[in-house]
Backbone as numpy.savetxt, mean C-alpha at the origin, in Angstrom:
# Nx Ny Nz CAx CAy CAz Cx Cy Cz
-5.18 17.24 -17.57 -6.39 17.78 -16.96 -7.47 16.70 -16.81
-7.59 15.82 -17.83 -8.63 14.79 -17.76 -8.37 13.82 -16.61
-7.08 13.56 -16.31 -6.77 12.66 -15.21 -6.94 13.37 -13.87
-6.71 14.68 -13.85 -6.95 15.46 -12.63 -8.43 15.42 -12.27
-9.29 15.44 -13.28 -10.73 15.34 -13.03 -11.07 13.97 -12.45
-10.39 12.95 -12.94 -10.58 11.61 -12.38 -10.21 11.57 -10.91
-9.09 12.22 -10.57 -8.65 12.29 -9.18 -9.69 13.01 -8.31
-10.19 14.14 -8.79 -11.18 14.91 -8.04 -12.45 14.09 -7.82
-12.88 13.37 -8.84 -14.08 12.53 -8.71 -13.88 11.44 -7.66
-12.67 10.85 -7.64 -12.40 9.79 -6.67 -12.41 10.33 -5.25
-11.83 11.52 -5.04 -11.83 12.14 -3.71 -13.26 12.46 -3.28
-14.03 13.05 -4.21 -15.42 13.42 -3.91 -16.25 12.19 -3.56
-16.07 11.12 -4.31 -16.81 9.89 -4.06 -16.45 9.31 -2.69
-15.17 9.36 -2.35 -14.72 8.82 -1.06 -15.41 9.53 0.10
-15.51 10.86 0.01 -16.13 11.62 1.09 -17.66 11.60 1.00
-18.19 11.34 -0.19 -19.64 11.28 -0.35 -20.21 10.10 0.43
-19.47 8.99 0.42 -19.92 7.82 1.17 -19.25 7.84 2.54
-19.61 8.84 3.33 -18.97 9.04 4.63 -19.26 7.89 5.59
-20.44 7.31 5.47 -20.79 6.19 6.36 -19.83 5.03 6.17
-19.55 4.70 4.91 -18.62 3.61 4.63 -17.22 3.95 5.14
-16.82 5.22 4.96 -15.50 5.65 5.39 -15.36 5.55 6.91
-16.37 6.04 7.63 -16.33 6.01 9.09 -16.36 4.57 9.60
-17.21 3.74 9.01 -17.29 2.34 9.42 -15.97 1.62 9.18
-15.34 1.91 8.05 -14.05 1.31 7.74 -13.00 1.73 8.77
-13.00 3.03 9.10 -12.03 3.53 10.08 -12.27 2.93 11.46
-13.55 2.75 11.83 -13.86 2.13 13.12 -13.37 0.69 13.18
-13.54 -0.03 12.08 -13.07 -1.41 12.02 -11.55 -1.48 12.17
-10.87 -0.59 11.45 -9.41 -0.54 11.55 -9.00 -0.14 12.96
-9.73 0.81 13.56 -9.43 1.23 14.92 -9.53 0.09 15.92
-10.53 -0.77 15.77 -10.67 -1.93 16.65 -9.50 -2.90 16.47
-9.10 -3.09 15.22 -7.94 -3.95 14.95 -6.68 -3.40 15.60
-6.53 -2.07 15.55 -5.36 -1.44 16.15 -5.38 -1.62 17.67
-6.55 -1.44 18.28 -6.67 -1.61 19.73 -6.30 -3.02 20.16
-6.80 -4.00 19.43 -6.48 -5.39 19.76 -4.98 -5.65 19.64
-4.38 -5.13 18.57 -2.94 -5.33 18.38 -2.14 -4.63 19.47
-2.58 -3.43 19.86 -1.88 -2.68 20.91 -1.94 -3.42 22.25
-3.12 -3.92 22.61 -3.26 -4.67 23.87 -2.36 -5.90 23.86
-2.29 -6.58 22.72 -1.46 -7.78 22.62 0.02 -7.44 22.82
0.48 -6.37 22.14 1.89 -6.03 22.23 2.25 -5.44 23.60
1.34 -4.71 24.21 1.60 -4.21 25.56 1.73 -5.37 26.54
0.94 -6.43 26.34 1.06 -7.63 27.17 2.41 -8.30 26.95
2.87 -8.31 25.69 4.18 -8.90 25.39 5.28 -8.14 26.11
5.22 -6.82 26.07 6.24 -6.01 26.76 6.20 -6.26 28.27
4.98 -6.34 28.79 4.83 -6.48 30.25 5.37 -7.81 30.75
4.98 -8.89 30.08 5.34 -10.21 30.58 6.73 -10.67 30.14
7.30 -10.00 29.15 8.66 -10.32 28.75 9.69 -9.62 29.64
9.22 -8.59 30.32 10.12 -7.84 31.19 11.08 -6.95 30.44
10.82 -6.76 29.15 11.69 -5.93 28.33 10.94 -4.67 27.90
11.67 -3.55 27.87 11.05 -2.30 27.43 11.48 -1.94 26.01
12.14 -2.90 25.34 12.62 -2.66 23.99 12.62 -3.97 23.21
11.92 -3.98 22.07 11.89 -5.15 21.20 12.27 -4.70 19.80
13.35 -5.28 19.27 13.86 -4.92 17.94 14.12 -3.42 17.82
14.56 -2.82 18.93 14.87 -1.39 18.92 13.65 -0.49 19.00
12.49 -1.07 19.29 11.25 -0.30 19.36 10.67 -0.41 20.77
10.48 0.73 21.43 9.89 0.75 22.76 8.39 0.58 22.70
7.77 0.43 23.87 6.34 0.17 23.94 5.52 1.30 23.31
5.86 2.55 23.64 5.12 3.68 23.07 5.30 3.77 21.56
6.53 3.52 21.11 6.78 3.55 19.67 6.07 2.39 18.97
5.92 1.27 19.65 5.21 0.14 19.06 3.75 0.50 18.80
3.14 1.24 19.71 1.76 1.68 19.51 1.67 2.58 18.29
2.62 3.52 18.18 2.65 4.40 17.01 2.87 3.57 15.75
3.77 2.59 15.83 4.04 1.71 14.68 2.76 1.03 14.22
2.00 0.47 15.15 0.78 -0.26 14.79 -0.26 0.67 14.16
-0.36 1.89 14.68 -1.31 2.84 14.11 -0.91 3.20 12.69
0.37 3.53 12.50 0.85 3.97 11.18 0.77 2.85 10.16
1.18 1.64 10.51 1.18 0.55 9.54 -0.24 0.18 9.13
-1.19 0.36 10.02 -2.59 0.10 9.66 -3.15 1.20 8.76
-2.70 2.43 8.96 -3.07 3.51 8.04 -2.49 3.24 6.66
-1.25 2.75 6.62 -0.62 2.41 5.35 -1.35 1.27 4.65
-1.91 0.34 5.42 -2.68 -0.74 4.82 -3.92 -0.20 4.11
-4.44 0.95 4.58 -5.56 1.60 3.92 -5.10 2.32 2.65
-3.91 2.91 2.71 -3.37 3.62 1.55 -3.07 2.64 0.42
-2.45 1.53 0.77 -2.06 0.53 -0.23 -3.13 -0.55 -0.32
-4.24 -0.20 -0.93 -5.37 -1.11 -1.02 -5.28 -1.95 -2.29
-6.22 -2.90 -2.42 -6.26 -3.79 -3.59 -7.44 -3.47 -4.49
-7.98 -2.26 -4.39 -9.19 -1.90 -5.14 -9.08 -2.07 -6.65
-7.92 -1.74 -7.29 -7.85 -1.88 -8.75 -8.15 -3.28 -9.26
-7.88 -4.30 -8.43 -8.15 -5.67 -8.86 -9.63 -5.86 -9.14
-10.45 -5.38 -8.23 -11.88 -5.62 -8.33 -12.55 -4.67 -9.32
-11.95 -3.51 -9.52 -12.45 -2.60 -10.55 -12.29 -3.21 -11.93
-11.10 -3.72 -12.23 -10.84 -4.33 -13.54 -11.68 -5.59 -13.72
-11.82 -6.38 -12.68 -12.62 -7.60 -12.76 -14.06 -7.28 -13.14
-14.61 -6.22 -12.54 -15.98 -5.82 -12.84 -16.12 -5.38 -14.30
-15.11 -4.63 -14.79 -15.15 -4.16 -16.18 -15.07 -5.34 -17.15
-14.26 -6.32 -16.84 -14.10 -7.47 -17.73 -15.36 -8.34 -17.74
-15.90 -8.61 -16.57 -17.08 -9.47 -16.47 -18.29 -8.84 -17.13
-18.41 -7.51 -17.04 -19.56 -6.83 -17.64 -19.34 -6.53 -19.12
-18.10 -6.65 -19.58 -17.78 -6.32 -20.96 -17.53 -4.85 -21.18
-17.62 -4.04 -20.11 -17.45 -2.59 -20.24 -16.00 -2.17 -20.45
-15.07 -3.12 -20.35 -13.69 -2.78 -20.63 -13.54 -2.31 -22.08
-14.39 -2.84 -22.96 -14.35 -2.41 -24.37 -14.57 -0.91 -24.49
-15.51 -0.40 -23.70 -15.81 1.04 -23.73 -14.60 1.83 -23.22
-13.96 1.33 -22.16 -12.79 2.01 -21.62 -11.66 2.06 -22.63
-11.49 0.98 -23.38 -10.40 0.91 -24.35 -10.63 1.83 -25.54
-11.90 2.15 -25.84 -12.22 3.01 -26.97 -12.06 4.49 -26.63
-12.01 4.80 -25.34 -11.87 6.20 -24.94 -10.44 6.70 -25.17
-10.28 8.00 -25.39 -8.93 8.55 -25.64 -8.14 8.76 -24.34
-8.10 7.73 -23.53 -7.36 7.80 -22.26 -6.59 6.50 -22.08
-5.59 6.54 -21.24 -4.86 5.34 -20.86 -5.52 4.75 -19.62
-5.93 3.49 -19.72 -6.68 2.89 -18.61 -5.89 2.93 -17.30
-4.60 2.60 -17.36 -3.82 2.51 -16.13 -3.52 3.88 -15.53
-3.39 4.89 -16.39 -3.22 6.24 -15.85 -4.48 6.69 -15.12
-5.62 6.43 -15.73 -6.88 6.79 -15.07 -7.04 6.00 -13.77
-6.69 4.72 -13.83 -6.79 3.88 -12.63 -5.88 4.39 -11.52
-4.68 4.87 -11.89 -3.77 5.39 -10.88 -4.34 6.61 -10.19
-4.90 7.54 -10.96 -5.45 8.76 -10.36 -6.68 8.45 -9.50
-7.44 7.45 -9.90 -8.55 7.00 -9.05 -8.02 6.41 -7.76
-7.00 5.59 -7.89 -6.36 4.95 -6.73 -5.82 6.00 -5.77
-5.19 7.03 -6.33 -4.63 8.11 -5.51 -5.74 8.90 -4.83
-6.82 9.15 -5.55 -7.93 9.90 -4.97 -8.58 9.17 -3.82
-8.74 7.86 -3.96 -9.34 7.06 -2.89 -8.45 7.01 -1.65
-7.15 7.10 -1.85 -6.21 7.01 -0.73 -5.88 8.37 -0.12
-6.33 9.46 -0.73 -5.94 10.80 -0.28 -6.21 11.07 1.20
-7.39 10.71 1.76 -7.61 10.98 3.20 -6.55 10.33 4.08
-6.14 9.13 3.73 -5.16 8.41 4.54 -3.74 8.93 4.28
-3.48 9.38 3.06 -2.19 10.00 2.76 -2.02 11.30 3.53
-3.12 12.04 3.69 -3.08 13.28 4.48 -2.73 12.97 5.93
-3.34 11.91 6.47 -3.04 11.51 7.86 -1.57 11.13 8.00
-1.06 10.36 7.04 0.35 9.95 7.08 1.27 11.17 6.95
0.91 12.08 6.04 1.71 13.28 5.86 1.74 14.15 7.10
0.60 14.29 7.77 0.54 15.07 9.01 1.38 14.43 10.10
1.35 13.10 10.14 2.15 12.39 11.13 3.64 12.64 10.90
4.06 12.64 9.64 5.46 12.93 9.32 5.82 14.36 9.75
4.92 15.30 9.45 5.21 16.69 9.77 5.18 17.01 11.25
4.31 16.32 12.02 4.10 16.68 13.42 4.93 15.86 14.40
5.09 14.57 14.14 5.74 13.73 15.16 6.99 13.02 14.66
7.22 12.98 13.36 8.37 12.25 12.85 9.65 13.08 12.96
10.78 12.43 13.28 12.06 13.14 13.35 12.74 13.30 11.98
12.03 12.98 10.90 12.63 13.02 9.57 13.25 14.38 9.27
12.53 15.46 9.61 12.99 16.81 9.24 14.19 17.27 10.07
14.57 16.47 11.06 15.74 16.82 11.85 17.00 16.14 11.31
16.89 15.40 10.22 18.03 14.62 9.72 18.58 15.17 8.41
18.23 16.38 8.07 18.81 17.02 6.90 17.94 16.88 5.67
18.18 17.80 4.71 17.34 17.85 3.52 17.58 16.67 2.58
18.78 16.12 2.63 19.05 14.94 1.80 18.17 13.78 2.25
18.06 13.63 3.55 17.23 12.56 4.10 15.75 12.83 3.81
15.34 14.09 3.91 13.96 14.45 3.61 13.63 14.13 2.15
14.54 14.51 1.25 14.34 14.21 -0.17 14.27 12.71 -0.41
15.17 11.97 0.23 15.16 10.52 0.09 13.88 9.91 0.62
13.35 10.47 1.69 12.10 9.96 2.28 10.93 10.17 1.32
10.84 11.37 0.75 9.77 11.65 -0.21 9.91 10.78 -1.45
11.16 10.57 -1.87 11.41 9.71 -3.04 10.98 8.28 -2.75
11.31 7.77 -1.57 10.92 6.41 -1.18 9.41 6.28 -1.15
8.73 7.27 -0.59 7.27 7.22 -0.52 6.66 7.22 -1.92
7.14 8.09 -2.81 6.60 8.17 -4.16 6.85 6.91 -4.96
8.11 6.43 -4.92 8.45 5.23 -5.69 7.69 4.02 -5.16
7.58 3.90 -3.85 6.86 2.77 -3.27 5.39 2.80 -3.64
4.81 3.99 -3.66 3.39 4.09 -4.02 3.18 3.66 -5.47
4.05 4.14 -6.37 3.95 3.74 -7.77 4.20 2.26 -7.95
5.20 1.72 -7.23 5.52 0.31 -7.32 4.35 -0.56 -6.88
3.72 -0.18 -5.78 2.62 -1.00 -5.26 1.41 -0.94 -6.18
1.16 0.23 -6.76 0.06 0.34 -7.71 0.29 -0.58 -8.91
1.51 -0.59 -9.44 1.81 -1.46 -10.58 1.70 -2.93 -10.19
2.12 -3.25 -8.97 2.02 -4.64 -8.51 0.56 -5.09 -8.43
-0.29 -4.24 -7.83 -1.71 -4.58 -7.72 -2.36 -4.61 -9.10
-1.95 -3.71 -9.98 -2.48 -3.71 -11.34 -2.09 -5.00 -12.06
-0.85 -5.46 -11.83 -0.40 -6.72 -12.43 -1.25 -7.88 -11.92
-1.49 -7.91 -10.63 -2.32 -8.98 -10.06 -3.74 -8.90 -10.60
-4.21 -7.68 -10.85 -5.58 -7.50 -11.35 -5.79 -8.15 -12.71
-4.70 -8.32 -13.48 -4.82 -8.89 -14.82 -5.21 -10.36 -14.80
-5.15 -10.99 -13.62 -5.65 -12.36 -13.50 -7.15 -12.40 -13.79
-7.80 -11.24 -13.75 -9.24 -11.16 -14.03 -9.57 -11.61 -15.45
-8.59 -11.56 -16.35 -8.83 -12.02 -17.72 -9.06 -13.53 -17.77
-8.55 -14.23 -16.79 -8.63 -15.70 -16.82 -9.42 -16.29 -15.65
-9.66 -15.51 -14.59 -10.41 -16.01 -13.44 -11.85 -15.52 -13.49
-12.79 -16.39 -13.15 -14.19 -15.99 -13.12 -14.46 -15.09 -11.92
-13.89 -15.42 -10.78 -14.06 -14.63 -9.57 -12.69 -14.29 -8.99
-12.50 -13.04 -8.62 -11.21 -12.64 -8.04 -11.35 -12.27 -6.57
-12.57 -12.35 -6.02 -12.75 -11.95 -4.61 -11.90 -12.77 -3.64
-11.57 -14.06 -3.94 -10.69 -14.77 -3.00 -9.31 -14.14 -2.84
-8.92 -13.26 -3.78 -7.63 -12.60 -3.68 -7.58 -11.58 -2.55
-8.74 -11.05 -2.16 -8.75 -10.02 -1.12 -8.18 -10.53 0.21
-8.70 -11.66 0.75 -8.10 -12.13 2.01 -6.65 -12.57 1.85
-6.29 -13.07 0.66 -4.90 -13.46 0.42 -3.98 -12.25 0.51
-4.36 -11.16 -0.17 -3.54 -9.95 -0.15 -3.52 -9.31 1.24
-4.65 -9.38 1.94 -4.70 -8.87 3.32 -3.74 -9.64 4.21
-3.70 -10.97 4.02 -2.80 -11.81 4.82 -1.34 -11.52 4.48
-1.06 -11.29 3.19 0.31 -10.98 2.79 0.77 -9.66 3.40
-0.11 -8.66 3.41 0.26 -7.37 4.01 0.40 -7.53 5.52
-0.44 -8.38 6.11 -0.40 -8.59 7.55 0.92 -9.22 7.98
1.36 -10.23 7.23 2.55 -10.98 7.60 3.82 -10.43 6.95
3.82 -10.29 5.63 5.01 -9.83 4.92 5.16 -8.32 4.96
4.04 -7.61 5.18 4.11 -6.15 5.22 4.40 -5.59 6.59
4.42 -6.45 7.61 4.73 -5.98 8.95 3.55 -5.39 9.68
2.33 -5.67 9.22 1.16 -5.12 9.89 0.92 -5.81 11.23
1.25 -7.08 11.32 1.05 -7.82 12.57 2.19 -7.58 13.55
3.41 -7.44 13.03 4.58 -7.25 13.88 5.71 -6.65 13.03
6.62 -5.89 13.63 7.76 -5.37 12.88 8.63 -6.53 12.38
8.97 -6.52 11.13 9.75 -7.62 10.57 11.15 -7.69 11.16
11.57 -6.63 11.85 12.91 -6.62 12.44 13.06 -7.62 13.58
11.95 -8.15 14.10 12.06 -9.13 15.19 12.37 -10.52 14.64
12.31 -10.69 13.32 12.64 -11.99 12.72 14.13 -12.27 12.85
14.52 -13.55 12.81 15.95 -13.88 12.86 16.71 -13.21 11.71
18.00 -13.02 11.92 18.82 -12.32 10.93 18.73 -12.97 9.55
18.62 -14.29 9.52 18.58 -15.01 8.24 17.33 -14.67 7.43
16.33 -14.10 8.09 15.08 -13.76 7.42 14.92 -12.27 7.17
15.95 -11.49 7.41 15.85 -10.05 7.27 15.65 -9.60 5.82
15.95 -10.49 4.86 15.71 -10.13 3.45 14.23 -9.89 3.18
13.38 -10.41 4.06 11.94 -10.20 3.88 11.55 -8.72 4.03
12.41 -7.94 4.65 12.09 -6.51 4.83 12.13 -5.75 3.52
12.59 -6.40 2.44 12.69 -5.73 1.15 11.69 -6.30 0.14
10.71 -7.09 0.61 9.66 -7.53 -0.31 8.69 -6.37 -0.54
7.90 -6.38 -1.62 7.04 -5.22 -1.94 6.07 -4.84 -0.82
5.54 -5.82 -0.11 4.59 -5.52 0.96 5.29 -4.87 2.15
6.51 -5.33 2.43 7.28 -4.75 3.53 7.68 -3.31 3.22
8.02 -3.04 1.97 8.38 -1.67 1.59 7.20 -0.73 1.80
5.99 -1.22 1.48 4.80 -0.38 1.62 4.34 -0.25 3.07
4.62 -1.25 3.89 4.15 -1.23 5.27 5.26 -1.00 6.26
6.06 -2.02 6.47 7.10 -1.99 7.50 8.11 -0.86 7.30
8.64 -0.72 6.09 9.70 0.26 5.87 9.20 1.71 5.96
8.01 1.97 5.42 7.48 3.34 5.51 7.08 3.69 6.94
6.71 2.68 7.73 6.42 2.94 9.13 7.68 3.25 9.91
8.73 2.46 9.68 10.01 2.72 10.33 10.57 4.07 9.90
10.31 4.44 8.66 10.74 5.76 8.17 10.12 6.87 9.00
8.82 6.76 9.24 8.13 7.79 10.03 8.67 7.83 11.46
9.01 6.66 11.99 9.52 6.59 13.36 10.97 7.03 13.48
11.63 7.26 12.32 13.03 7.65 12.34 13.96 6.49 12.60
13.51 5.26 12.27 14.28 4.06 12.53 15.07 3.58 11.32
15.01 4.30 10.21 15.77 3.93 9.02 17.02 4.81 8.92
18.16 4.17 8.84 19.39 4.94 8.62 19.41 5.41 7.17
20.32 6.30 6.85 20.38 6.82 5.48 20.73 5.71 4.49
21.60 4.80 4.88 21.95 3.68 3.99 20.76 2.76 3.79
19.99 2.51 4.84 18.79 1.68 4.72 17.73 2.36 3.86
17.67 3.69 3.99 16.73 4.46 3.18 17.02 4.30 1.70
18.29 4.45 1.32 18.65 4.33 -0.09 18.54 2.90 -0.59
18.80 1.93 0.29 18.63 0.53 -0.09 17.16 0.24 -0.37
16.28 0.72 0.50 14.84 0.51 0.32 14.37 1.19 -0.96
14.87 2.40 -1.23 14.47 3.12 -2.44 14.92 2.39 -3.69
16.17 1.94 -3.70 16.68 1.21 -4.85 15.92 -0.09 -5.08
15.58 -0.78 -4.00 14.81 -2.02 -4.12 13.42 -1.74 -4.66
12.80 -0.66 -4.19 11.48 -0.29 -4.68 11.51 0.04 -6.17
12.57 0.71 -6.61 12.72 1.00 -8.04 12.83 -0.30 -8.83
13.59 -1.25 -8.30 13.73 -2.54 -8.96 12.40 -3.27 -9.09
11.63 -3.31 -8.00 10.31 -3.95 -8.05 9.39 -3.20 -9.02
9.49 -1.86 -9.04 8.66 -1.06 -9.94 8.93 -1.41 -11.40
10.21 -1.48 -11.76 10.57 -1.80 -13.14 10.12 -3.21 -13.52
10.31 -4.15 -12.61 9.89 -5.53 -12.88 8.37 -5.60 -13.06
7.63 -4.94 -12.18 6.16 -4.94 -12.28 5.70 -4.28 -13.57
6.38 -3.18 -13.98 6.01 -2.47 -15.21 6.21 -3.35 -16.44
7.33 -4.07 -16.48 7.62 -4.95 -17.61 6.60 -6.09 -17.69
6.36 -6.74 -16.55 5.40 -7.85 -16.52 3.98 -7.37 -16.82
3.65 -6.17 -16.35 2.33 -5.62 -16.61 2.10 -5.44 -18.10
3.09 -4.93 -18.79 2.97 -4.71 -20.24 2.80 -6.03 -20.97
3.56 -7.06 -20.58 3.49 -8.36 -21.25 2.15 -9.04 -21.00
1.75 -9.09 -19.73 0.51 -9.78 -19.37 -0.71 -9.04 -19.90
-0.66 -7.71 -19.92 -1.78 -6.92 -20.45 -2.05 -7.27 -21.91
-0.99 -7.38 -22.69 -1.15 -7.72 -24.11 -1.80 -9.10 -24.27
-1.36 -10.05 -23.49 -1.92 -11.39 -23.57 -3.37 -11.40 -23.09
-3.65 -10.63 -22.05 -5.01 -10.57 -21.54 -5.97 -9.95 -22.53
-5.54 -8.89 -23.20 -6.38 -8.23 -24.19 -6.70 -9.17 -25.34
-5.73 -10.00 -25.72 -5.97 -10.96 -26.81 -7.02 -12.00 -26.42
-7.10 -12.30 -25.12 -8.07 -13.30 -24.68 -9.43 -12.69 -24.33
-9.49 -11.35 -24.29 -10.74 -10.67 -23.93 -11.72 -10.71 -25.07
-12.97 -11.07 -24.80 -13.96 -11.27 -25.84 -14.90 -10.07 -26.02
-14.67 -9.02 -25.29 -15.49 -7.82 -25.45 -16.82 -7.92 -24.75
-17.80 -7.14 -25.19 -19.09 -7.08 -24.53 -19.73 -8.46 -24.55
-20.15 -8.87 -23.36 -20.77 -10.19 -23.23 -19.77 -11.29 -23.05
-18.42 -10.92 -22.96 -17.38 -11.91 -22.83 -17.31 -12.47 -21.43
């Protein structure tokens, strides 16, 4: 119940600052328009109506969805933990009868809820997922859940650098660039040469490229299970490293005024 309250507070806060939300969406919308114009020009001047198995109309949908996913899979936990460490308020969090990472997860989920609703509606209204059987539907939901948990643990692991770095804000453009290139936000990773197709299974690609292809119905059942298994592997690795690095970080933390 205490974590559910955390989730509700995060959702309420997100909608309370409607100006920030609208401005953020407008910025993302402009980025999507620019990307759409670029790819439509590529289709026009290449003389091809299909690139990596994706038509022009589907490419527009791809760009919209992958940019929505970039909002869902944010890097906010990094800067939250950094603020707590720099102010010394992490000591207060550690004294409370709650698990910091569980609370952080529910906050993370609450902040992403508006965008998750958009993605869910897109799956329900335009995605062919529900036409491929209940096994595929179950696998799709499992992939989405595991990927979300995996990405949260990955970002939480990266956030632990706050114990040793004075400023972590330079990580924001780095992570944005990684999602842009490795996550498939700039282009579908399927257009890469065959020798580079392993990049489609990196954590950023699972959160961006693969979940977008899932919505478009471009993932076969074997690819779906491969992506899910890979996401589970990344999740377990991130969980193990998170536990190890957290212990070391806590030992180096000096408390209030640290």
